[in-house]
DSSP file (Angstrom, degrees, kcal/mol; ACC not computed):
  #  RESIDUE AA STRUCTURE BP1 BP2  ACC     N-H-->O    O-->H-N    N-H-->O    O-->H-N    TCO  KAPPA ALPHA  PHI   PSI    X-CA   Y-CA   Z-CA
    1    1 A X     >        0   0    0      0, 0.0     4,-1.0     0, 0.0     3,-0.4   0.000 360.0 360.0 360.0 -51.3   -6.3  -10.3   12.8
    2    2 A X  H >>  +     0   0    0      1,-0.2     4,-0.6     2,-0.2     3,-0.6   0.896 360.0  50.7 -61.3 -37.7   -7.3  -12.9   15.2
    3    3 A X  H 3> S+     0   0    0      1,-0.2     4,-1.6     2,-0.2     3,-0.4   0.773 100.3  64.0 -69.6 -27.3   -6.2  -15.8   13.0
    4    4 A X  H 34 S+     0   0    0     -3,-0.4    -1,-0.2     1,-0.2     4,-0.2   0.839 103.5  47.9 -65.2 -29.5   -2.8  -14.3   12.4
    5    5 A X  H << S+     0   0    0     -4,-1.0    -1,-0.2    -3,-0.6    -2,-0.2   0.623 119.4  36.9 -85.0 -15.6   -1.8  -14.6   16.1
    6    6 A X  H >< S+     0   0    0     -4,-0.6     3,-0.8    -3,-0.4    -2,-0.2   0.653  97.8  71.9-115.2 -14.1   -2.9  -18.1   16.5
    7    7 A X  T 3< S+     0   0    0     -4,-1.6     3,-0.4     1,-0.2     4,-0.3   0.493  83.3  71.5 -82.8  -6.7   -2.1  -20.0   13.3
    8    8 A X  T 3>  +     0   0    0     -4,-0.2     4,-1.2     1,-0.2    -1,-0.2   0.311  65.1  97.1 -96.8   8.9    1.7  -20.1   13.8
    9    9 A X  H <> S+     0   0    0     -3,-0.8     4,-2.0     1,-0.2     3,-0.3   0.884  85.1  48.8 -64.7 -39.5    1.7  -22.6   16.6
   10   10 A X  H  > S+     0   0    0     -3,-0.4     4,-1.9     1,-0.2    -1,-0.2   0.870 108.9  55.0 -69.6 -34.9    2.4  -25.6   14.2
   11   11 A X  H  > S+     0   0    0     -4,-0.3     4,-0.6     1,-0.2    -1,-0.2   0.786 110.3  45.5 -68.6 -23.7    5.2  -23.5   12.6
   12   12 A X  H  X S+     0   0    0     -4,-1.2     4,-0.5    -3,-0.3    -2,-0.2   0.815 116.1  44.6 -85.1 -35.5    6.8  -23.1   16.0
   13   13 A X  H  X S+     0   0    0     -4,-2.0     4,-2.1     1,-0.2    -2,-0.2   0.792  99.7  70.3 -83.5 -25.6    6.5  -26.8   17.0
   14   14 A X  H  X S+     0   0    0     -4,-1.9     4,-1.6     1,-0.2     5,-0.2   0.927  98.9  45.9 -65.6 -45.8    7.6  -28.4   13.7
   15   15 A X  H  X S+     0   0    0     -4,-0.6     4,-1.3     1,-0.2    -1,-0.2   0.826 111.9  54.9 -67.2 -27.0   11.3  -27.4   14.0
   16   16 A X  H  < S+     0   0    0     -4,-0.5     3,-0.3     1,-0.2    -1,-0.2   0.939 110.9  43.1 -67.2 -44.0   11.3  -28.6   17.6
   17   17 A X  H  < S+     0   0    0     -4,-2.1    -2,-0.2     1,-0.2    -1,-0.2   0.758 114.3  51.5 -74.6 -21.6   10.1  -31.9   16.6
   18   18 A X  H  < S+     0   0    0     -4,-1.6    -1,-0.2    -5,-0.2    -2,-0.2   0.720  88.5 100.4 -83.8 -25.2   12.5  -32.1   13.6
   19   19 A X     <  -     0   0    0     -4,-1.3     3,-0.2    -3,-0.3    -3,-0.0  -0.351  66.6-144.3 -71.0 144.1   15.6  -31.3   15.7
   20   20 A X  S    S+     0   0    0      1,-0.2     2,-0.6    -2,-0.0    -1,-0.1   0.826  94.0  38.3 -69.5 -35.5   17.9  -34.1   16.7
   21   21 A X  S    S-     0   0    0      2,-0.0     2,-0.4     0, 0.0    -1,-0.2  -0.889  84.2-152.2-120.6  99.8   18.7  -32.5   20.1
   22   22 A X        -     0   0    0     -2,-0.6     2,-0.6    -3,-0.2    -6,-0.1  -0.585   5.5-143.5 -83.6 124.4   15.7  -30.8   21.7
   23   23 A X    >>  -     0   0    0     -2,-0.4     4,-1.3     1,-0.1     3,-0.9  -0.747   6.4-149.0 -81.7 119.5   16.2  -27.9   24.0
   24   24 A X  H 3> S+     0   0    0     -2,-0.6     4,-1.7     1,-0.3    -1,-0.1   0.743  96.3  60.1 -63.8 -23.3   13.6  -28.1   26.9
   25   25 A X  H 3> S+     0   0    0      2,-0.2     4,-1.5     1,-0.2    -1,-0.3   0.855 101.3  54.1 -76.6 -31.2   13.6  -24.3   27.2
   26   26 A X  H <> S+     0   0    0     -3,-0.9     4,-1.6     2,-0.2    -2,-0.2   0.872 109.2  48.2 -58.8 -43.2   12.5  -24.0   23.6
   27   27 A X  H  X S+     0   0    0     -4,-1.3     4,-2.3     1,-0.2    -2,-0.2   0.858 108.5  52.9 -69.8 -35.1    9.6  -26.3   24.3
   28   28 A X  H  X S+     0   0    0     -4,-1.7     4,-1.8     1,-0.2    -1,-0.2   0.819 106.7  53.4 -67.7 -33.9    8.6  -24.4   27.4
   29   29 A X  H  X S+     0   0    0     -4,-1.5     4,-1.1     2,-0.2    -2,-0.2   0.892 111.7  45.7 -67.5 -40.4    8.5  -21.2   25.3
   30   30 A X  H  X S+     0   0    0     -4,-1.6     4,-1.1     2,-0.2    -2,-0.2   0.925 113.3  49.1 -68.4 -46.9    6.1  -22.8   22.8
   31   31 A X  H  X S+     0   0    0     -4,-2.3     4,-0.7     1,-0.2     3,-0.2   0.857 112.5  46.6 -66.4 -34.5    4.0  -24.3   25.4
   32   32 A X  H  X S+     0   0    0     -4,-1.8     4,-1.0     1,-0.2    -1,-0.2   0.714 106.8  61.7 -78.3 -20.2    3.7  -21.0   27.3
   33   33 A X  H  X S+     0   0    0     -4,-1.1     4,-2.2    -3,-0.2    -2,-0.2   0.787  92.6  63.9 -73.1 -26.5    3.0  -19.2   24.0
   34   34 A X  H  X S+     0   0    0     -4,-1.1     4,-2.2    -3,-0.2     5,-0.2   0.956 105.3  41.6 -68.3 -48.7   -0.2  -21.0   23.3
   35   35 A X  H  X S+     0   0    0     -4,-0.7     4,-2.5     1,-0.2    -1,-0.2   0.856 113.6  54.5 -63.6 -32.7   -2.1  -19.7   26.3
   36   36 A X  H  X S+     0   0    0     -4,-1.0     4,-2.7     2,-0.2    -1,-0.2   0.917 107.2  50.1 -66.8 -41.6   -0.7  -16.2   25.7
   37   37 A X  H  X S+     0   0    0     -4,-2.2     4,-2.7     1,-0.2    -2,-0.2   0.914 111.5  50.4 -65.8 -39.8   -2.0  -16.3   22.1
   38   38 A X  H  X S+     0   0    0     -4,-2.2     4,-2.7     2,-0.2    -2,-0.2   0.958 110.4  47.7 -61.9 -44.7   -5.5  -17.4   23.4
   39   39 A X  H  X S+     0   0    0     -4,-2.5     4,-2.5     1,-0.2     5,-0.3   0.966 114.1  47.7 -67.2 -48.7   -5.7  -14.6   26.0
   40   40 A X  H  X S+     0   0    0     -4,-2.7     4,-2.5     1,-0.2    -1,-0.2   0.913 111.2  50.9 -55.7 -42.9   -4.6  -12.0   23.3
   41   41 A X  H  X S+     0   0    0     -4,-2.7     4,-2.3    -5,-0.2    -1,-0.2   0.919 110.3  47.8 -66.0 -40.3   -7.1  -13.3   20.9
   42   42 A X  H  X S+     0   0    0     -4,-2.7     4,-2.3     2,-0.2    -2,-0.2   0.940 112.3  50.7 -64.6 -43.0  -10.0  -13.2   23.5
   43   43 A X  H  X S+     0   0    0     -4,-2.5     4,-2.3     1,-0.2    -2,-0.2   0.887 113.1  45.2 -58.6 -40.4   -9.0   -9.6   24.4
   44   44 A X  H  X S+     0   0    0     -4,-2.5     4,-2.4    -5,-0.3    -1,-0.2   0.871 110.3  52.6 -71.9 -32.0   -8.9   -8.5   20.8
   45   45 A X  H  X S+     0   0    0     -4,-2.3     4,-2.3     2,-0.2    -2,-0.2   0.904 111.9  47.5 -71.7 -39.7  -12.2  -10.3   20.0
   46   46 A X  H  X S+     0   0    0     -4,-2.3     4,-2.4     2,-0.2    -2,-0.2   0.952 112.6  49.3 -60.5 -49.0  -13.8   -8.4   23.0
   47   47 A X  H  X S+     0   0    0     -4,-2.3     4,-1.8     1,-0.2    -2,-0.2   0.902 111.4  47.5 -61.1 -45.0  -12.3   -5.1   21.9
   48   48 A X  H  X S+     0   0    0     -4,-2.4     4,-1.6     2,-0.2    -1,-0.2   0.849 111.5  52.7 -65.7 -37.0  -13.6   -5.6   18.2
   49   49 A X  H  X S+     0   0    0     -4,-2.3     4,-2.5     1,-0.2     5,-0.2   0.928 107.0  52.3 -69.1 -39.5  -17.1   -6.5   19.6
   50   50 A X  H  X S+     0   0    0     -4,-2.4     4,-1.8     1,-0.2    -2,-0.2   0.902 111.5  44.9 -58.0 -43.5  -17.2   -3.4   21.6
   51   51 A X  H  X S+     0   0    0     -4,-1.8     4,-1.3     1,-0.2    -1,-0.2   0.722 111.5  53.7 -74.8 -20.6  -16.3   -1.3   18.5
   52   52 A X  H  X S+     0   0    0     -4,-1.6     4,-1.3     2,-0.2    -2,-0.2   0.884 109.2  48.7 -79.2 -37.8  -18.8   -3.2   16.4
   53   53 A X  H  X S+     0   0    0     -4,-2.5     4,-0.8     1,-0.2    -2,-0.2   0.845 111.5  49.6 -62.2 -36.0  -21.6   -2.5   18.9
   54   54 A X  H  < S+     0   0    0     -4,-1.8    -1,-0.2    -5,-0.2    -2,-0.2   0.881 111.1  49.2 -72.7 -32.8  -20.7    1.2   19.1
   55   55 A X  H  < S+     0   0    0     -4,-1.3    -1,-0.2     1,-0.2    -2,-0.2   0.815 110.6  49.7 -74.5 -25.9  -20.7    1.5   15.2
   56   56 A X  H  <        0   0    0     -4,-1.3    -1,-0.2     1,-0.2    -2,-0.2   0.634 360.0 360.0 -95.1  -8.6  -24.1   -0.2   14.9
   57   57 A X     <        0   0    0     -4,-0.8    -1,-0.2    -3,-0.2    -2,-0.1   0.436 360.0 360.0 -73.5 360.0  -25.6    2.1   17.5
């Protein structure tokens, strides 16, 4: 689950770099999406760790 949310950054950047005319708003959306993906991954990891501790107790 954690990998699914973070592995698509390259897929989002590739069309931006291949486009002849680059929209700055699209670049900002991708750049802002990276920290958001990191934040969501950290929250999900903490949640799964809590559930794993509860299951092993």
